[in-house]
C-alpha positions in Angstrom: -53.2 -101.8 0.1 -51.3 -99.9 2.8 -52.7 -96.4 1.8 -56.1 -96.6 3.5 -54.5 -98.4 6.5 -51.9 -95.8 7.5 -53.9 -94.0 10.0 -55.3 -97.1 11.6 -51.8 -98.5 11.7 -50.4 -95.4 13.3 -53.1 -95.4 15.9 -52.5 -99.1 16.8 -48.8 -99.0 17.2 -48.8 -95.4 18.7 -46.7 -93.6 16.0 -47.3 -91.0 13.3 -48.7 -91.5 9.8 -45.3 -90.5 8.3 -43.7 -93.3 10.3 -46.3 -95.9 9.4 -45.8 -94.8 5.9 -42.3 -96.4 6.1 -44.1 -100.0 6.0 -44.4 -99.1 2.2 -40.8 -98.3 2.2 -39.7 -101.7 3.6 -42.0 -103.4 1.0 -40.6 -101.4 -1.9 -37.0 -101.8 -0.8 -37.4 -105.6 -0.6 -39.3 -105.7 -3.8 -36.6 -103.7 -5.6 -33.9 -106.3 -4.5 -36.1 -109.3 -5.6 -37.2 -107.9 -8.8 -33.5 -107.5 -9.9 -32.2 -110.8 -8.6 -34.9 -112.9 -10.1 -34.6 -112.1 -13.8 -31.5 -114.1 -14.7 -33.1 -117.0 -12.7 -36.2 -116.8 -14.7 -34.3 -116.5 -18.0 -32.2 -119.3 -17.3 -34.4 -121.9 -15.3 -37.9 -121.1 -16.5 -41.1 -119.1 -15.6 -43.0 -121.6 -13.7 -40.9 -122.2 -10.6 -40.4 -118.4 -10.2 -44.1 -117.8 -10.3 -44.9 -120.5 -7.8 -42.3 -119.5 -5.3 -43.2 -115.8 -5.4 -46.8 -116.5 -4.9 -46.2 -118.8 -2.0 -44.1 -116.1 -0.3 -46.8 -113.4 -0.9 -49.5 -115.6 0.6 -47.5 -116.6 3.8 -46.3 -113.2 4.5 -49.7 -111.6 4.0 -51.5 -114.0 6.3 -48.7 -113.7 9.0 -49.1 -109.9 8.8 -52.6 -110.2 10.2 -51.1 -111.4 13.5 -48.1 -109.1 13.7 -48.0 -107.9 17.4 -45.8 -104.8 16.9 -44.6 -102.5 14.1 -41.2 -104.1 13.9 -42.7 -107.5 13.1 -45.0 -106.0 10.5 -42.2 -104.1 9.0 -40.3 -107.4 8.7 -43.2 -109.3 7.1 -43.7 -106.5 4.6 -40.1 -107.0 3.5 -40.9 -110.7 2.9 -44.0 -109.5 0.9 -41.6 -107.4 -1.1 -39.3 -110.3 -1.8 -42.2 -112.5 -3.0 -44.0 -109.8 -5.0 -40.9 -108.7 -6.8 -40.5 -112.3 -8.3 -43.9 -112.0 -10.1 -44.0 -108.9 -12.5 -40.6 -109.6 -14.5 -41.4 -113.2 -14.8 -44.9 -112.7 -16.0 -44.2 -110.0 -18.5 -41.3 -112.1 -19.8 -43.6 -115.1 -20.2 -46.0 -112.9 -22.2 -43.4 -111.4 -24.3 -41.9 -114.8 -25.1 -45.2 -115.6 -27.0 -45.9 -112.4 -28.9 -44.6 -110.6 -32.0 -43.1 -107.1 -31.3 -46.2 -105.6 -33.2 -48.6 -107.2 -30.7 -46.5 -106.9 -27.6 -46.8 -103.2 -26.9 -50.7 -103.2 -27.0 -50.9 -106.5 -25.1 -48.5 -105.1 -22.4 -50.6 -102.0 -22.1 -53.8 -104.1 -21.8 -52.3 -106.5 -19.3 -51.1 -103.5 -17.1 -54.5 -102.0 -17.2 -56.2 -105.3 -16.2 -53.5 -105.6 -13.3 -54.2 -102.2 -12.1 -57.9 -102.9 -11.7 -56.7 -103.9 -8.3 -56.5 -100.3 -7.5 -60.1 -99.9 -8.3 -61.4 -103.1 -6.6 -58.9 -104.0 -4.1 -57.9 -101.0 -2.3 -61.4 -99.6 -1.7 -62.3 -103.2 -0.4 -59.4 -103.0 2.0 -60.7 -99.8 3.2 -64.2 -101.1 3.8 -62.9 -104.3 5.3 -60.6 -102.2 7.7 -63.5 -99.9 8.6 -65.7 -103.0 9.6 -63.2 -105.4 11.0 -60.0 -103.6 11.8 -56.7 -103.3 10.0 -55.9 -107.0 10.4 -58.9 -108.3 8.3 -57.6 -107.0 5.0 -54.4 -109.0 5.4 -56.4 -112.1 6.1 -58.6 -111.7 3.2 -55.9 -110.9 0.7 -53.6 -113.6 2.1 -56.2 -116.1 1.6 -56.8 -114.9 -2.0 -53.1 -115.2 -2.8 -53.0 -118.7 -1.3 -55.8 -119.6 -3.7 -53.9 -117.9 -6.5 -50.8 -120.0 -5.8 -52.9 -123.2 -5.9 -54.4 -122.3 -9.2 -51.2 -121.5 -10.7 -49.8 -124.9 -9.7 -52.4 -126.3 -12.1 -52.4 -123.4 -14.8 -48.9 -122.3 -15.3 -47.2 -124.0 -18.3 -44.9 -126.7 -17.1 -42.4 -126.5 -20.0 -41.6 -123.1 -21.6 -38.1 -124.0 -22.9 -36.3 -121.6 -20.8 -34.6 -124.4 -18.7 -32.6 -125.4 -21.7 -30.6 -122.2 -21.7 -27.4 -121.9 -19.9 -27.3 -120.1 -16.5 -25.8 -116.7 -16.5 -26.2 -114.1 -13.9 -24.0 -111.0 -14.0 -23.5 -111.3 -17.7 -27.1 -110.5 -18.3 -26.9 -107.3 -16.3 -23.7 -106.2 -17.9 -25.0 -106.6 -21.3 -28.2 -104.6 -20.6 -26.5 -102.0 -18.4 -23.9 -101.3 -21.1 -26.7 -99.7 -23.1 -26.8 -96.0 -22.4 -30.4 -95.7 -23.6 -31.5 -98.4 -21.1 -29.7 -96.6 -18.2 -31.7 -93.5 -19.3 -35.0 -95.6 -19.2 -34.3 -96.7 -15.7 -33.7 -93.2 -14.5 -36.9 -92.0 -16.2 -39.0 -94.8 -14.8 -37.6 -94.2 -11.2 -38.4 -90.5 -11.4 -42.0 -91.1 -12.7 -42.6 -93.8 -10.0 -41.4 -91.5 -7.3 -44.1 -89.0 -8.4 -46.9 -91.7 -8.8 -46.2 -93.4 -5.6 -46.1 -90.2 -3.6 -49.4 -89.3 -5.0 -51.3 -92.6 -4.4 -49.4 -93.4 -1.0 -50.5 -90.2 0.8 -53.8 -89.4 -0.9 -55.9 -91.3 1.4 -54.2 -89.8 4.4 -54.7 -86.3 2.9 -58.5 -87.0 2.7 -58.6 -88.2 6.2 -56.5 -85.6 7.8 -57.6 -82.5 5.9 -61.2 -83.4 5.1 -62.0 -85.5 8.2 -63.1 -88.5 6.1 -63.3 -92.0 7.7 -61.2 -94.8 6.5 -64.4 -96.4 4.9 -65.3 -93.2 3.2 -62.1 -92.9 1.3 -63.0 -96.2 -0.6 -64.9 -94.4 -3.4 -62.3 -91.7 -4.0 -59.5 -94.2 -4.1 -61.6 -96.2 -6.5 -61.7 -93.1 -8.8 -58.0 -92.8 -8.6 -57.6 -96.4 -9.5 -59.7 -95.9 -12.6 -57.3 -93.2 -13.6 -54.4 -95.6 -13.2 -56.2 -98.2 -15.3 -57.0 -95.8 -18.2 -53.5 -94.4 -18.1 -51.9 -97.9 -18.3 -54.3 -99.0 -21.2 -53.4 -95.8 -23.1 -49.7 -96.6 -22.7 -50.1 -99.6 -25.0 -50.9 -97.6 -28.2 -48.5 -94.8 -27.2 -45.7 -97.5 -27.1 -46.0 -98.1 -30.9 -45.7 -94.4 -31.7 -42.4 -92.9 -33.0 -42.8 -90.0 -30.6 -43.6 -92.2 -27.6 -40.8 -90.8 -25.3 -41.8 -87.0 -25.8 -45.4 -88.1 -25.2 -44.7 -89.8 -21.7 -42.5 -86.8 -20.8 -45.5 -84.4 -21.3 -47.9 -86.6 -19.6 -45.7 -87.0 -16.6 -45.1 -83.2 -16.2 -48.9 -82.6 -16.6 -49.5 -85.2 -13.9 -46.9 -83.6 -11.6 -48.6 -80.1 -11.9 -52.0 -81.8 -11.2 -50.6 -83.5 -8.0 -49.2 -80.2 -6.9 -52.5 -78.4 -7.3 -54.1 -81.3 -5.4 -52.0 -81.0 -2.3 -51.6 -77.2 -2.4 -55.1 -76.1 -2.8 -58.0 -77.2 -0.5 -60.7 -77.3 -3.2 -64.0 -79.1 -2.6 -63.3 -82.8 -1.8 -64.7 -84.2 -5.1 -62.9 -81.6 -7.2 -59.7 -82.9 -5.6 -60.7 -86.5 -6.2 -61.0 -85.5 -9.9 -57.6 -83.8 -9.9 -56.0 -86.9 -8.2 -57.7 -89.2 -10.9 -56.3 -87.1 -13.7 -52.8 -87.1 -12.1 -52.8 -90.8 -11.6 -53.9 -91.3 -15.3 -51.2 -89.0 -16.6 -48.5 -90.4 -14.4 -49.3 -94.1 -15.5 -48.9 -93.7 -19.2 -45.2 -94.2 -19.0 -45.0 -97.5 -17.3 -46.2 -99.8 -20.1 -44.3 -97.8 -22.6 -41.1 -98.3 -20.7 -41.9 -102.2 -20.2 -42.4 -102.6 -24.1 -39.1 -100.6 -24.5 -37.3 -103.0 -22.2 -38.5 -106.2 -23.9 -37.4 -104.7 -27.2 -33.8 -104.1 -26.2 -33.2 -107.1 -23.9 -33.6 -110.0 -26.4 -33.1 -113.4 -24.6 -32.8 -111.5 -21.3 -36.3 -110.2 -21.1 -37.0 -111.1 -17.5 -33.7 -109.5 -16.5 -34.6 -106.3 -18.5 -38.1 -106.1 -17.0 -36.7 -107.0 -13.7 -34.1 -104.0 -13.8 -37.1 -101.8 -14.8 -39.0 -103.2 -12.0 -36.1 -102.4 -9.6 -36.3 -98.7 -10.7 -40.0 -99.0 -10.2 -39.8 -100.2 -6.7 -36.8 -97.8 -5.9 -39.1 -95.2 -7.0 -41.7 -96.5 -4.7 -39.1 -96.2 -1.8 -38.3 -92.8 -2.8 -42.0 -91.7 -3.1 -42.9 -93.1 0.3 -39.7 -92.1 2.1 -39.3 -88.6 0.6 -43.0 -88.0 0.8 -43.0 -88.8 4.5 -40.1 -86.5 5.1 -41.7 -83.6 3.3 -45.0 -84.4 4.9 -43.4 -84.2 8.3 -41.4 -81.0 7.4 -43.9 -78.9 5.5 -47.1 -80.6 5.3 -49.0 -82.0 2.3 -47.9 -79.4 -0.1 -44.4 -80.9 0.1 -45.7 -84.1 -1.4 -47.0 -82.1 -4.3 -43.7 -80.4 -4.9 -42.0 -83.9 -4.8 -44.4 -85.1 -7.4 -43.8 -82.2 -9.8 -40.0 -82.1 -9.3 -39.7 -85.9 -9.9 -41.9 -85.7 -13.1 -39.9 -82.7 -14.4 -36.6 -84.6 -13.9 -37.9 -87.5 -16.0 -38.8 -85.1 -18.8 -35.4 -83.6 -18.8 -33.7 -87.0 -19.1 -35.9 -88.0 -21.9 -35.3 -84.6 -23.8 -31.5 -85.2 -23.5 -31.0 -88.8 -23.9 -34.1 -90.5 -25.2 -36.1 -88.2 -27.5 -35.5 -90.5 -30.6 -36.2 -93.8 -28.9 -39.0 -94.9 -31.1 -40.1 -98.5 -31.6 
């Protein structure tokens, strides 16, 4: 939700867009810590308490962000948002994986990721419209209220007994078992690099349209919706790809193609809707790998599924930190083309890791 708010936040707190972009860095950094730590707790004590605590933290921090008096306070609240948000994905994916056979798991994960990323199509443009009509604080109030309602519904809906509480508690042993697998370590590196490319693209695309094409915050809502559609389609396509024997070469090729598209986007000032089409294609291509790697994680993590997905999520959020931070540095140093070079370089690195270490990692 921060992408369409960066310019307004920079104006409100008398700073640059590059500095305001570090609000995303704070969120992703805290998310990365949370998403790692919560896995063993979920695997040992159950999915329900983790879900409820995470949603409650999200709702409280979101609502409080609407009243932040300065950039430092908002930065701290975004860190709390990251802590709460990091508890949700590994816990949810593990709960789904617990109930499905491996044959169904990949397609279901792809469909679930596509459904989740509909927030990019619906939520982010609505954030832009809300900010355009009521200022940057209004989106935090709206989304915070929705998260509070979500926490309440899950109090009634989330299963009260999933059997996980009967397992013995172990923390570091779960990490050691997974990180001892070379192919799992390679998957973390691949995912990190691809998320750097994706987050740099989507994190600075709205600012690019506003700064280069003079669009208003409200006007970027529709372009962001198109990019969100690309993310949804890419996530959905990742499900069938995850069942292919050549799934790793496929996601490597898709990532490189997405990196090239991102470079063209930020390097060439084409007509605005041509650039929107390029951004949509880049988001689609860079999104294929995420559900594939989640499915891979559930395959190799056995009874530590939340821990495995959590470690993958940590690389995901670390990639978010890298995309936001490195993108901001390159934006300040050489302008928007630097963001494009970052996208291509990160995607190419992921392809090299796959070619050397993971080419034969089929289902």
